[in-house]
C-alpha positions in Angstrom: 0.0 0.0 0.0 1.6 3.3 -1.1 1.9 6.3 1.3 -0.1 9.4 0.5 0.5 12.5 2.6 -2.5 14.2 4.2 -3.6 17.6 2.9 -2.2 19.1 6.1 1.2 17.5 5.5 1.2 18.8 1.9 0.5 22.3 3.2 3.3 22.1 5.8 5.8 20.8 3.2 5.0 23.7 0.8 5.4 26.2 3.6 8.8 24.8 4.5 9.8 25.0 0.8 8.8 28.6 0.5 10.7 29.5 3.7 13.8 27.9 2.3 13.5 29.9 -0.9 12.9 33.1 1.0 16.0 32.5 3.1 18.1 32.0 0.1 16.9 35.3 -1.4 18.0 37.3 1.8 21.5 38.8 1.6 24.1 37.1 3.7 25.0 39.0 6.8 28.4 40.7 6.7 31.2 39.1 8.7 31.4 40.8 12.1 34.8 42.2 13.0 37.1 39.6 14.5 37.5 39.9 18.3 41.1 40.5 19.1 42.8 37.5 20.6 44.8 39.6 23.1 45.3 43.2 24.1 48.1 44.9 22.1 50.5 47.2 24.0 52.6 50.1 22.8 56.3 49.7 22.1 58.4 52.3 24.0 61.5 53.4 21.9 64.4 54.8 23.8 67.4 56.7 22.5 68.7 54.8 19.4 72.3 53.6 19.4 74.1 54.5 16.2 76.0 51.9 14.1 75.0 49.0 16.4 72.8 46.1 15.6 69.9 45.6 18.0 68.1 42.3 18.9 64.9 41.6 20.8 64.3 39.2 23.6 60.9 38.1 24.9 60.3 36.4 28.2 56.9 34.9 29.2 55.5 32.4 31.7 52.8 30.8 29.6 50.9 29.3 32.6 51.0 25.6 32.0 47.5 24.2 31.2 48.2 21.4 33.7 48.3 24.0 36.5 45.0 25.8 35.6 42.3 25.2 38.2 39.0 27.0 38.5 39.6 27.7 42.2 42.8 29.6 41.4 41.4 31.5 38.5 37.7 32.0 39.3 37.3 35.1 37.2 38.9 33.8 34.0 35.8 31.9 32.6 36.5 30.4 29.1 40.1 31.7 29.3 40.8 28.7 31.6 40.2 26.2 28.8 43.0 25.1 26.5 40.8 25.7 23.4 40.5 29.4 24.4 44.0 30.0 25.6 46.1 28.3 22.9 45.2 30.8 20.1 45.7 33.7 22.5 49.1 32.5 23.6 50.3 31.7 20.1 49.1 35.0 18.6 50.8 37.1 21.3 54.1 35.2 21.0 54.3 35.7 17.3 53.2 39.4 17.5 56.5 40.4 19.2 58.5 39.0 16.3 61.4 38.7 18.8 64.7 37.3 17.7 64.9 35.2 20.9 62.0 33.8 23.0 62.4 32.6 26.6 59.3 30.8 27.9 58.5 29.1 31.2 55.7 26.7 32.2 55.6 25.4 28.7 53.4 22.4 28.0 51.2 21.4 25.1 54.3 21.2 22.9 52.4 19.4 20.2 50.5 22.7 19.7 53.3 25.2 20.2 56.2 23.7 18.3 54.6 23.5 14.9 53.7 27.2 15.3 57.4 28.0 16.1 58.6 25.9 13.1 56.3 27.7 10.7 57.5 31.1 12.0 61.2 30.2 11.4 62.2 29.4 15.0 64.5 26.7 16.2 64.3 25.8 19.9 65.7 24.1 22.9 63.4 22.6 25.6 64.3 21.3 29.1 62.2 20.2 32.0 62.8 18.8 35.5 62.4 15.2 36.5 58.8 14.1 36.1 57.7 17.7 35.7 54.8 18.2 33.2 56.1 21.6 32.0 59.4 23.1 31.3 61.5 26.0 30.0 61.9 26.7 26.3 64.4 28.9 24.4 63.4 29.7 20.8 65.5 31.7 18.3 65.3 32.7 14.7 67.1 30.1 12.7 68.0 32.7 10.0 70.0 34.7 12.6 71.4 32.2 15.2 72.5 28.6 15.5 72.8 26.7 18.8 76.3 25.4 19.4 76.1 24.4 23.1 73.2 23.7 25.5 73.0 22.8 29.2 70.2 22.0 31.7 70.7 23.0 35.3 68.9 20.9 37.9 68.8 23.0 41.1 67.9 19.9 43.2 71.2 18.2 42.6 73.5 21.2 42.1 76.4 21.3 44.6 77.1 24.6 46.3 80.5 23.4 47.5 82.3 20.5 49.1 81.8 19.9 52.7 84.9 20.4 55.0 87.1 17.4 55.8 86.7 14.6 56.8 83.3 14.5 55.1 83.4 13.4 51.4 79.8 14.1 50.7 79.0 17.0 48.3 77.2 19.9 49.8 73.9 20.5 48.1 72.6 23.0 50.7 69.0 22.8 49.6 66.0 23.3 51.8 63.4 21.9 49.4 63.3 19.4 46.5 61.5 21.5 43.8 62.3 20.0 40.4 62.9 23.5 39.0 65.6 23.8 36.3 67.3 26.4 34.1 67.9 26.0 30.4 71.1 27.6 28.9 72.1 27.8 25.2 75.0 29.4 23.4 73.6 31.0 20.2 76.2 31.8 17.5 75.5 34.6 15.0 75.1 33.2 11.5 76.2 36.4 9.9 80.1 36.2 9.7 80.2 40.0 9.7 78.2 40.4 12.9 79.7 42.7 15.5 78.9 40.1 18.1 79.9 36.4 17.7 77.0 35.2 19.7 75.0 35.3 23.0 74.6 33.1 26.0 70.9 32.8 26.8 69.4 31.4 30.0 65.8 31.0 31.1 64.5 29.6 34.3 61.5 29.3 36.5 62.6 29.6 40.1 60.7 28.0 43.0 57.7 30.1 44.2 58.7 30.1 47.8 61.7 32.1 49.2 62.8 29.2 51.3 64.6 27.8 48.3 64.4 30.7 45.7 67.4 32.5 47.1 69.7 29.6 46.6 68.4 28.9 43.1 68.8 32.6 42.1 72.4 32.7 43.2 73.3 29.3 41.7 71.8 30.4 38.4 74.3 33.2 38.0 77.2 31.0 39.0 76.2 28.3 36.5 75.7 30.8 33.6 79.3 32.1 34.2 80.6 28.5 34.5 78.9 27.7 31.1 80.5 30.7 29.6 84.0 29.8 30.9 83.6 26.1 30.0 83.1 26.9 26.3 85.6 29.8 26.3 83.0 32.4 25.3 84.0 35.2 27.7 83.3 37.9 25.1 79.7 36.7 24.5 77.1 38.7 26.3 74.8 36.8 28.7 71.1 37.3 28.9 69.1 35.8 31.7 65.3 35.9 31.4 62.5 34.1 33.2 60.0 33.9 36.0 62.2 34.6 39.1 59.2 34.5 41.5 60.4 37.4 43.6 59.6 41.1 43.6 62.2 43.9 43.3 62.5 44.6 47.0 63.2 40.9 47.8 66.6 39.7 49.1 67.1 37.7 45.9 66.8 40.8 43.8 69.5 42.5 45.9 71.8 39.5 45.6 71.5 39.4 41.8 72.2 43.1 41.3 75.0 43.2 43.9 73.2 45.6 46.3 73.9 45.2 50.1 71.2 43.4 52.0 69.1 45.5 54.3 68.4 44.4 57.9 64.9 43.5 56.9 66.2 41.4 54.0 68.7 39.6 56.3 65.8 38.7 58.6 63.9 37.4 55.7 66.8 35.2 54.7 67.1 33.9 58.2 63.5 33.0 58.5 63.7 31.2 55.2 66.4 28.8 56.4 64.2 25.7 57.0 64.4 22.1 55.7 61.4 20.6 54.0 60.1 17.0 54.3 61.2 16.5 50.7 64.8 16.8 52.0 64.4 15.3 55.4 61.7 12.5 55.4 61.6 12.5 59.2 59.9 16.0 59.3 56.3 15.7 60.6 53.8 16.6 57.9 51.0 19.0 58.7 49.3 18.7 55.3 49.4 15.7 52.9 49.7 17.5 49.6 51.3 20.8 48.6 50.9 22.7 45.4 53.5 22.4 42.7 53.4 26.1 41.8 51.8 29.2 43.2 50.9 28.4 46.7 47.3 29.8 46.7 45.8 26.4 47.6 47.2 26.3 51.1 44.8 27.4 53.9 47.4 29.6 55.6 49.5 32.2 53.9 52.6 30.2 52.7 54.7 33.3 52.8 54.2 33.4 56.6 53.7 29.7 57.5 56.2 27.3 55.9 54.5 23.9 55.8 56.0 20.5 56.4 59.4 21.9 57.4 61.7 22.2 60.4 64.3 24.7 61.4 67.7 24.2 59.8 70.8 22.9 61.6 74.4 23.6 60.7 74.7 20.0 59.4 72.1 20.8 56.7 74.6 23.0 55.0 72.3 25.8 54.0 74.1 28.9 52.7 74.8 31.9 54.8 74.2 35.5 53.6 77.9 35.8 52.8 78.0 32.5 50.9 74.9 33.4 48.9 76.5 36.7 47.9 79.8 35.0 47.0 78.0 32.8 44.4 77.0 36.0 42.4 80.4 37.0 41.1 78.9 39.3 38.4 76.1 41.8 38.9 73.0 41.6 36.8 71.2 44.6 35.3 67.5 44.6 34.7 66.4 45.5 31.2 63.0 46.8 32.4 64.3 48.7 35.4 66.8 50.5 33.2 64.4 50.9 30.2 61.6 52.4 32.3 64.0 54.6 34.2 65.2 56.0 30.9 61.6 56.5 29.8 60.9 58.5 33.0 63.9 60.7 32.3 62.6 61.4 28.9 59.4 62.7 30.5 57.1 59.8 29.8 54.5 58.6 32.3 55.5 55.1 33.6 53.7 52.9 36.1 56.4 51.4 38.3 56.8 49.0 41.1 58.4 51.8 43.2 55.3 54.0 42.8 53.1 51.2 44.1 55.4 50.3 47.0 56.6 53.8 47.7 60.2 53.0 47.1 62.8 55.8 46.6 63.0 56.6 42.9 66.8 56.1 42.9 66.6 52.6 44.4 67.5 49.8 42.1 64.4 47.9 41.1 62.0 50.9 41.7 61.4 51.3 38.0 60.5 47.6 37.4 56.9 47.2 36.0 54.1 47.8 38.5 52.9 44.3 37.8 54.0 41.3 35.8 51.5 38.8 37.2 47.9 39.7 37.9 45.3 37.1 39.0 42.3 37.1 41.2 44.5 36.0 44.2 48.0 36.9 43.2 49.2 40.3 42.0 52.9 41.1 42.0 56.1 41.8 39.9 57.9 38.6 39.3 59.5 38.4 35.8 62.3 40.3 34.1 65.0 39.9 31.5 68.4 40.7 33.0 71.5 41.4 30.9 74.8 43.1 30.5 73.6 45.0 27.4 72.0 48.4 26.8 68.2 48.8 26.4 67.0 50.7 23.4 63.3 49.9 23.6 60.7 47.8 25.5 57.1 46.6 25.4 54.9 48.6 27.8 53.5 46.4 30.6 49.7 46.0 30.9 47.9 48.9 32.7 46.1 47.9 36.0 42.7 48.9 34.6 43.1 46.4 31.7 43.9 43.4 33.9 41.9 44.2 37.1 39.4 41.4 36.4 42.3 38.9 36.8 44.3 37.0 34.2 44.0 35.0 32.1 41.2 36.8 30.4 39.7 36.4 26.9 40.8 39.2 24.6 43.4 40.5 27.1 46.0 37.8 27.9 46.1 34.0 27.7 48.4 33.7 30.8 48.4 35.0 34.3 51.7 36.6 33.6 52.5 39.5 31.2 54.8 38.9 28.2 57.8 41.2 28.4 60.0 42.1 25.5 63.1 44.3 25.3 65.3 45.5 22.5 69.0 45.3 23.4 72.3 46.4 21.9 75.9 45.6 22.5 78.1 48.6 21.7 81.6 47.2 21.7 83.7 44.3 22.7 84.6 46.0 26.0 80.9 46.0 27.1 80.4 42.3 26.3 81.3 41.1 29.8 79.5 38.3 31.7 76.3 38.7 33.6 
């Protein structure tokens, strides 16, 4: 028996056909303007250096996707998801067109590396033992080639040998953190280049001062040792990364060679504890601690150091004098010098010193007001340090643009700001170590 539609079904089918025809006749809506993936920031040029080739270095903590949790970033919404963050991160990285990229908390390599390949970058990646994210140095393969590379494991690094009769190496660590540094020697491909090459180091220091001071001091020592090992003493050294300490921290003073204040000496003394990861006999007060950040602990981790005991002389933790002795060469901050120069040129600059009421002449006072801005955690943590001169830099985000907390769709795909500086080496005599 064949099927015959009812009169009502015939009418409905005709109505649908007419609606389809009418829809086809209507003009297609114009494409709406694309929503920006991130918020662009102005480039601040400084006094140009004549007859000298400049190069640009970017540093950025990408915020590893494996560390993103809704309770830590409650205001970020869709920007917490990898599908929303990846296009933002990649677009901002490429927008800088930097000659050298230093990145921390790098994961999702299967997404990032093809983007770098397509943009003409080669790269070196390193990570700590069983750590799901690491540090990556990328460089334009048309300008540089990598000739040496090293990974520094802070957990196993010896500070010095113990006195006789002990034959055990002295590690002098308060906490096993799995943090590392990545160092490469980049040789200039152009045989007529004024500079033969650069030593580039990037790192992500531990978030808590109890071990960050040791790591910061050892970083400088190891960069110099790398330079001397490969007999590259005339190659400028650039250190860029997430240092996890603000400009008025003892570690900052140690790196720039500034005498420690009484308050900073007290901070160092309080930090000399030994964590259960070093001494398993330490009673534990909480079962699990966060890998990065520290916001998950009930008490303020900067005031209460969990799962630790006071140090003993036999632990071998470094004294103030020993920490200072590790930093044989003073670092200079590209952003502190760049923003200080911009202020002298009469430009308005939002600085860390203005927020913390530091004297304008104090080293570090002209660092960015913020380099990390989340719902819970707002501070200045990142910087590129070097022994070169700054000729321009990327302006940090304004407070009003990030006050909702990062990451944020259309603003920034990470909880940290990307920083980028243009540097120049004027002559061989200025190409000293860090």
